[in-house]
VEXDREN-2710 file (C-alpha; in Angstrom, 1 decimal):
% VEXDREN-2710
k/r/px/py/pz
1/MET/-49.5/-13.4/66.6
2/THR/-51.5/-10.7/64.7
3/GLN/-51.1/-11.0/60.9
4/THR/-50.2/-8.0/58.8
5/PRO/-53.2/-7.3/56.6
6/MET/-52.8/-8.4/53.0
7/LEU/-53.0/-4.9/51.5
8/ASP/-51.0/-3.2/54.3
9/GLY/-48.8/-0.4/52.8
10/ILE/-51.1/0.0/49.7
11/LYS/-52.2/3.7/49.5
12/VAL/-55.5/4.5/47.8
13/LEU/-56.8/7.9/46.9
14/ASP/-60.6/7.6/46.6
15/PHE/-62.7/10.0/44.6
16/THR/-65.8/7.8/44.6
17/HIS/-69.4/8.3/45.8
18/ILE/-72.7/6.5/46.4
19/VAL/-72.1/2.7/46.0
20/ALA/-70.1/1.3/43.1
21/GLY/-66.8/3.0/43.7
22/PRO/-67.1/3.1/47.5
23/HIS/-67.7/-0.7/47.5
24/ALA/-64.4/-1.3/45.7
25/THR/-62.5/0.9/48.1
26/ARG/-64.3/-0.6/51.1
27/LEU/-63.0/-4.0/50.1
28/MET/-59.5/-2.5/49.8
29/ALA/-59.8/-0.9/53.3
30/GLU/-61.1/-4.1/54.8
31/HIS/-58.0/-5.9/53.5
32/GLY/-55.6/-3.3/55.0
33/ALA/-55.1/-0.7/52.4
34/GLU/-54.9/2.9/53.5
35/VAL/-57.8/4.6/51.8
36/ILE/-58.1/8.4/51.8
37/LYS/-61.7/9.3/50.7
38/VAL/-61.8/12.8/49.1
39/GLU/-65.3/14.3/49.4
40/PRO/-66.6/17.7/48.2
41/LEU/-67.7/20.3/50.8
42/THR/-71.2/19.0/50.5
43/GLY/-70.1/15.4/51.1
44/ASP/-70.7/12.1/49.3
45/PRO/-74.4/12.2/48.2
46/ALA/-74.7/8.8/50.0
47/ARG/-74.6/10.8/53.3
48/GLY/-78.1/11.9/52.3
49/LEU/-79.5/8.4/51.9
50/PRO/-81.5/6.6/54.7
51/PHE/-81.5/5.5/57.4
52/HIS/-80.5/8.6/59.3
53/LYS/-79.7/9.1/63.0
54/ASP/-78.8/12.6/64.2
55/GLY/-78.0/13.5/60.6
56/ARG/-75.7/10.4/60.1
57/SER/-76.4/8.0/57.2
58/GLY/-76.4/4.3/57.8
59/CYS/-76.0/3.8/54.0
60/PHE/-72.8/5.9/54.1
61/VAL/-71.5/4.0/57.1
62/GLN/-72.0/0.6/55.3
63/HIS/-70.1/1.5/52.2
64/ASN/-67.3/3.6/53.7
65/ILE/-65.9/1.8/56.8
66/GLY/-62.2/1.9/57.2
67/LYS/-61.5/5.1/55.1
68/LYS/-59.9/8.3/56.2
69/ASN/-62.0/11.4/55.2
70/LEU/-60.6/14.5/53.5
71/CYS/-63.1/17.1/52.6
72/LEU/-62.0/19.8/50.1
73/ASP/-63.1/21.9/47.2
74/LEU/-61.6/20.4/44.0
75/SER/-62.5/23.4/42.0
76/THR/-59.8/25.5/43.8
77/GLN/-56.2/25.3/42.8
78/GLU/-55.3/24.7/46.4
79/GLY/-57.6/21.7/46.5
80/LYS/-56.0/20.4/43.3
81/ASN/-52.5/20.9/44.6
82/ILE/-53.4/18.8/47.7
83/CYS/-54.6/16.0/45.5
84/TYR/-51.5/16.2/43.3
85/GLU/-49.2/15.8/46.3
86/LEU/-51.3/12.8/47.5
87/VAL/-51.2/11.2/44.1
88/LYS/-47.4/11.2/44.2
89/GLN/-47.6/9.0/47.2
90/ALA/-50.5/6.8/46.0
91/ASP/-50.5/3.3/44.5
92/VAL/-54.1/3.6/43.3
93/VAL/-56.5/6.3/42.4
94/ILE/-60.2/5.4/41.9
95/GLU/-63.1/7.5/40.8
96/ASN/-66.7/7.0/39.6
97/PHE/-67.7/10.5/38.3
98/ALA/-69.3/10.7/34.9
99/PRO/-66.7/10.6/32.1
100/GLY/-65.1/14.0/31.5
101/VAL/-65.4/15.3/35.1
102/MET/-61.9/14.3/36.2
103/GLN/-60.5/15.8/33.0
104/ARG/-62.4/19.1/33.8
105/LEU/-60.9/19.0/37.3
106/LYS/-57.5/18.3/35.8
107/LEU/-57.3/15.1/37.7
108/ASP/-57.6/12.8/34.7
109/TRP/-55.2/9.9/33.9
110/GLU/-53.0/11.8/31.5
111/THR/-52.4/14.4/34.1
112/LEU/-51.9/12.1/37.1
113/ARG/-49.7/9.6/35.3
114/LYS/-47.1/12.4/34.8
115/LEU/-47.0/12.9/38.5
116/ASN/-46.7/9.2/39.3
117/PRO/-45.8/6.8/36.4
118/GLU/-46.3/3.8/38.7
119/LEU/-49.9/4.8/39.4
120/ILE/-52.9/2.5/38.9
121/MET/-56.0/4.5/38.1
122/CYS/-59.5/3.0/37.9
123/SER/-62.5/4.8/36.5
124/ILE/-66.0/3.3/37.1
125/SER/-68.9/4.6/35.0
126/CYS/-72.2/3.4/33.7
127/PHE/-71.2/3.1/30.0
128/GLY/-67.4/3.2/30.1
129/GLN/-65.0/5.9/29.0
130/THR/-65.5/5.2/25.2
131/GLY/-68.5/4.6/22.9
132/PRO/-71.5/6.6/21.8
133/LEU/-73.2/6.5/25.2
134/SER/-70.2/7.3/27.3
135/ASP/-71.1/10.9/28.0
136/LEU/-74.5/10.0/29.4
137/PRO/-75.1/10.0/33.2
138/GLY/-76.1/6.6/34.5
139/TYR/-77.1/4.7/37.5
140/ASP/-77.4/1.0/38.4
141/PHE/-80.8/0.6/36.9
142/ILE/-79.9/2.5/33.7
143/GLY/-77.1/0.0/33.3
144/GLN/-79.5/-2.9/33.9
145/SER/-81.8/-1.4/31.3
146/TYR/-79.1/-1.2/28.6
147/ALA/-77.5/-4.6/29.5
148/GLY/-80.7/-6.5/28.9
149/LEU/-81.3/-7.4/32.5
150/LEU/-84.5/-5.6/33.3
151/ASP/-86.1/-7.0/30.1
152/MET/-85.7/-10.5/31.7
153/ASN/-87.7/-9.6/34.8
154/GLY/-91.5/-9.6/35.0
155/GLU/-94.5/-11.6/33.9
156/PRO/-94.7/-12.8/30.2
157/GLY/-96.3/-10.0/28.1
158/GLY/-96.2/-7.6/31.1
159/SER/-94.0/-4.7/32.1
160/PRO/-90.4/-5.3/33.0
161/ILE/-89.9/-4.9/36.8
162/PHE/-86.8/-4.2/38.9
163/ALA/-85.6/-5.4/42.3
164/ASP/-84.8/-2.4/44.4
165/LEU/-81.2/-3.3/45.3
166/ALA/-78.0/-2.2/43.7
167/PHE/-76.5/-5.5/42.6
168/GLY/-75.1/-3.8/39.5
169/ASP/-73.2/-1.2/41.6
170/VAL/-72.0/-3.7/44.2
171/SER/-70.9/-6.3/41.6
172/THR/-69.2/-3.6/39.5
173/GLY/-67.4/-2.4/42.5
174/THR/-66.2/-6.0/43.1
175/HIS/-65.1/-6.3/39.5
176/ALA/-63.1/-3.0/39.9
177/TYR/-61.5/-4.4/43.1
178/ALA/-60.5/-7.5/41.2
179/ALA/-59.1/-5.5/38.3
180/ILE/-57.1/-3.2/40.7
181/ILE/-55.6/-6.2/42.6
182/SER/-54.6/-7.7/39.2
183/ALA/-53.0/-4.5/38.1
184/LEU/-51.1/-4.2/41.4
185/PHE/-49.8/-7.8/40.9
186/HIS/-48.7/-6.8/37.4
187/LYS/-47.1/-3.7/38.8
188/PHE/-45.2/-5.5/41.5
189/ARG/-43.8/-7.9/38.8
190/GLY/-42.3/-4.9/37.1
191/GLY/-45.1/-4.0/34.7
192/GLY/-45.6/-0.4/35.9
193/GLY/-48.8/1.6/36.3
194/GLN/-51.9/1.5/34.1
195/TYR/-55.4/2.8/33.6
196/ILE/-58.5/0.6/34.2
197/ASP/-61.9/1.4/32.6
198/ILE/-64.8/-0.4/34.3
199/SER/-68.4/-0.1/32.9
200/LEU/-71.6/-1.1/34.7
201/VAL/-73.1/-2.2/31.4
202/ASP/-70.1/-4.4/30.6
203/VAL/-70.3/-6.0/34.0
204/LEU/-74.1/-6.5/33.9
205/PHE/-74.1/-7.9/30.4
206/SER/-71.7/-10.6/31.6
207/TYR/-74.4/-11.9/33.9
208/HIS/-76.2/-13.4/30.9
209/GLU/-75.1/-17.0/31.6
210/MET/-77.2/-18.4/28.7
211/GLY/-79.1/-15.7/26.9
212/VAL/-76.4/-14.5/24.5
213/GLU/-75.2/-17.8/23.3
214/VAL/-78.7/-19.2/23.1
215/PHE/-79.8/-16.3/20.8
216/ASP/-76.7/-16.3/18.7
217/GLY/-76.1/-20.0/18.6
218/SER/-79.7/-20.6/17.4
219/LYS/-79.4/-17.8/14.8
220/GLY/-82.2/-16.0/16.5
221/GLY/-84.4/-19.0/16.7
222/MET/-84.4/-18.9/20.5
223/ALA/-84.5/-15.8/22.7
224/LEU/-84.9/-15.8/26.4
225/THR/-87.6/-13.5/27.6
226/ARG/-89.2/-12.6/30.9
227/SER/-91.1/-15.6/32.2
228/GLY/-92.4/-14.5/35.6
229/THR/-91.8/-16.9/38.4
230/GLN/-90.5/-19.7/36.2
231/HIS/-87.4/-20.2/34.1
232/PRO/-88.2/-19.7/30.4
233/LEU/-86.6/-23.0/29.2
234/LEU/-86.0/-25.3/32.1
235/SER/-88.4/-27.1/34.6
236/PRO/-88.8/-27.5/37.4
237/PHE/-87.0/-24.2/38.0
238/GLY/-88.7/-21.3/39.8
239/VAL/-90.9/-20.0/42.5
240/PHE/-93.7/-22.0/44.1
241/ARG/-96.3/-21.0/46.7
242/CYS/-96.9/-23.1/49.8
243/ASN/-99.7/-21.7/52.0
244/ASP/-98.7/-18.1/52.8
245/LYS/-95.0/-18.4/51.9
246/TYR/-92.9/-19.0/48.8
247/ILE/-90.1/-21.3/48.1
248/PHE/-87.6/-21.7/45.2
249/LEU/-87.1/-25.1/43.7
250/ILE/-84.7/-26.6/41.1
251/ALA/-84.5/-30.3/40.1
252/ASN/-82.2/-31.7/37.4
253/ARG/-80.8/-35.2/36.6
254/ASP/-80.9/-37.3/39.8
255/GLN/-82.6/-34.5/41.7
256/TRP/-85.6/-35.0/39.4
257/LEU/-85.7/-38.7/40.3
258/ARG/-85.7/-37.9/44.0
259/LEU/-88.3/-35.2/43.6
260/VAL/-90.7/-37.5/41.7
261/LYS/-90.3/-40.1/44.4
262/LEU/-91.0/-37.5/47.1
263/ILE/-94.2/-36.2/45.5
264/ASP/-95.4/-39.7/44.8
265/ARG/-95.5/-39.4/41.0
266/PRO/-93.5/-42.4/39.7
267/ASP/-95.6/-42.3/36.5
268/MET/-93.7/-39.2/35.4
269/LEU/-90.5/-41.2/35.1
270/GLU/-91.9/-43.3/32.3
271/ASP/-93.5/-40.4/30.4
272/PRO/-91.3/-39.1/27.5
273/ARG/-92.6/-35.6/28.1
274/TYR/-90.4/-35.4/31.3
275/THR/-87.2/-37.3/30.3
276/ASP/-84.9/-34.3/30.7
277/ILE/-84.9/-30.8/32.0
278/MET/-85.6/-29.3/28.5
279/SER/-88.5/-31.5/27.7
280/ARG/-89.9/-30.8/31.2
281/GLY/-89.5/-27.1/30.3
282/GLU/-91.7/-27.6/27.3
283/ASN/-94.3/-29.2/29.5
284/ARG/-93.8/-27.0/32.6
285/GLU/-97.5/-26.6/33.3
286/GLU/-98.0/-30.3/34.0
287/VAL/-94.7/-30.5/36.0
288/ASN/-95.6/-27.4/38.1
289/ALA/-99.1/-28.7/38.7
290/ALA/-97.8/-31.9/40.1
291/ILE/-95.4/-30.1/42.4
292/GLN/-98.1/-27.6/43.4
293/THR/-100.5/-30.4/44.3
294/TRP/-97.9/-31.9/46.6
295/LEU/-97.1/-28.5/48.2
296/ASP/-100.8/-27.9/48.8
297/ASN/-101.2/-31.2/50.5
298/ILE/-98.1/-30.4/52.8
299/GLY/-99.5/-27.0/53.5
300/ASP/-96.4/-25.8/55.4
301/ALA/-93.5/-24.2/53.6
302/ASP/-91.0/-25.0/56.3
303/GLU/-91.9/-28.6/56.3
304/ALA/-91.9/-28.7/52.5
305/VAL/-88.4/-27.3/52.4
306/ARG/-87.3/-29.7/55.1
307/LEU/-88.5/-32.7/53.1
308/LEU/-87.0/-31.4/49.8
309/GLN/-83.7/-30.8/51.4
310/GLU/-83.8/-34.2/53.2
311/HIS/-84.2/-35.7/49.7
312/HIS/-81.4/-33.5/48.4
313/VAL/-83.6/-31.6/46.0
314/PRO/-82.2/-28.0/45.8
315/SER/-84.8/-25.7/47.4
316/ALA/-85.0/-22.7/49.7
317/PRO/-87.5/-20.6/51.5
318/ILE/-87.7/-17.1/50.0
319/LEU/-86.5/-15.0/53.0
320/SER/-87.1/-11.4/53.8
321/ILE/-84.2/-9.2/55.0
322/PRO/-85.2/-9.5/58.7
323/GLU/-85.4/-13.3/58.2
324/VAL/-81.9/-13.4/56.7
325/ILE/-80.5/-11.4/59.5
326/GLU/-81.8/-13.8/62.1
327/HIS/-81.1/-17.1/60.2
328/PRO/-78.8/-19.4/62.1
329/HIS/-76.7/-20.1/59.0
330/MET/-76.0/-16.5/58.4
331/LYS/-75.1/-15.9/62.0
332/ALA/-72.8/-18.9/62.0
333/ARG/-70.9/-17.7/58.9
334/GLY/-70.9/-14.1/59.9
335/THR/-72.8/-13.2/56.7
336/VAL/-74.3/-10.3/58.7
337/ARG/-71.7/-8.1/60.3
338/THR/-72.1/-5.7/63.2
339/VAL/-69.9/-2.6/63.1
340/SER/-69.5/0.1/65.8
341/ASP/-70.4/3.6/64.9
342/PRO/-70.1/6.7/67.1
343/VAL/-73.7/7.8/66.2
344/PHE/-75.5/4.5/65.5
345/GLY/-73.7/2.5/68.1
346/GLN/-73.9/-1.2/67.0
347/LEU/-75.1/-1.3/63.3
348/LYS/-75.7/-4.4/61.2
349/ILE/-74.4/-4.4/57.6
350/PRO/-73.6/-7.1/55.0
351/ASN/-70.2/-8.6/55.7
352/ASN/-67.3/-8.7/53.3
353/PRO/-68.0/-11.9/51.4
354/LEU/-64.3/-12.6/50.7
355/ARG/-63.0/-15.1/53.2
356/PHE/-59.3/-15.9/53.8
357/SER/-58.0/-18.7/56.1
358/GLN/-55.2/-16.5/57.5
359/PHE/-57.5/-13.6/58.2
360/PRO/-60.7/-15.2/59.7
361/GLU/-61.7/-12.1/61.6
362/PRO/-62.5/-8.7/60.0
363/LEU/-60.6/-5.6/60.9
364/ASP/-62.3/-3.3/63.4
365/LEU/-63.2/-0.4/61.1
366/GLN/-65.4/2.7/61.3
367/ALA/-66.7/5.2/58.7
368/GLY/-65.4/8.7/59.2
369/PHE/-67.3/12.0/59.6
370/LEU/-67.1/14.5/56.8
371/GLY/-63.5/15.9/56.8
372/GLN/-62.7/14.1/60.0
373/CYS/-59.1/13.4/58.9
374/ASN/-58.3/16.8/57.2
375/HIS/-55.7/17.8/59.8
376/GLU/-54.2/14.3/60.1
377/ILE/-53.7/13.9/56.3
378/LEU/-52.5/17.4/55.6
379/SER/-50.1/17.5/58.5
380/GLU/-48.8/13.9/58.5
381/LYS/-48.8/13.2/54.7
382/LEU/-48.1/16.7/53.3
383/HIS/-46.4/18.4/56.3
384/TYR/-48.8/21.4/56.3
385/SER/-48.5/23.6/59.4
386/ASP/-51.4/24.3/61.7
387/HIS/-51.4/27.8/60.3
388/GLN/-51.7/26.6/56.7
389/ILE/-54.5/24.3/57.6
390/THR/-56.4/27.0/59.4
391/GLU/-56.0/29.3/56.4
392/LEU/-57.4/26.5/54.1
393/GLU/-60.4/26.3/56.4
394/LYS/-60.9/30.0/56.5
395/ASN/-60.8/30.2/52.7
396/GLY/-63.3/27.3/52.2
397/VAL/-60.8/25.0/50.6
398/ILE/-61.4/22.3/53.2
399/GLY/-64.3/21.7/55.5
400/SER/-65.8/19.3/58.0
401/LYS/-69.1/18.4/59.6
402/ASN/-70.2/15.8/62.1
403/ILE/-72.3/13.7/59.7
END
């Protein structure tokens, strides 16, 4: 028997764009919530991001599967009135405009909570809704810069570098999803509605698993800095080259004993310079040289990884995106998902990483065209007549486009 999705019956009004907010509402849609995505007449800017096919954005498809699309002009009173009526029916409103935009549109928390006291509203922004920087515009990499993450990446003494992927946006969207689910749980226990303020900087700063306590606990005596391909404190812990490929290797406690045996360096077990992972970190050049000599003698990265894993030494080939897509493990787990799209046909995207035993298969979802559900939402949710909807189209309050 088909299970009812976990968030079935939850109604979400989605004012988000690009990645962070849309990722949160994608997760909600994938677990069965009804998500109405409100887009301006020009569409979510993500519709302009690559790859395009016949004007359709694969990026938009990835982050917006499962959502109903309503396209309207929020600057008009008619557009606002439509949103007000939908808010009365909603469990959740989520937005990721710059702070102040929703207030200027008269769609802010203080306005909407009067319409629906049980409402949960979540705002996602780079710096949060309060604080000296809150009014500044921000993106993922701006958040990474302020949170101390970019300062950790690069060669010692060199320029900070960034990886061109939006892990800040995606992880902030996931944190927003977790916060919304927590607030819904609280609401269903009688706690009522509430407002959630999620900041990229707050989320990204929480990724410092050691740096903050190391600096403060040592009273400034130790500060983690960028260290290139190797960990700044621990060894072995980093990237190594084997012929024309790269691997990542970590060895601590018993793993170190097995690694030393594998690379035929038993002398290192008796040397006080290598007794623990911290002392090995202080002498990483010698440790890395011993490992590199072994890798050079092997001369094949796949064979080196096979031997390391056979000896239970944590290691991995550093894979490209095409290699990840084709990897047998990723295929077996469904890490890569194929969705059906009316323009792209079959399109591979990252799968939802949340796995539930009662829901082993993902819902069959598609991303909508701009304004695709205007008529459905206005007629079924708000009981607008065909004539009223036609007038809204003529007056430019609502719009649609096959992108």
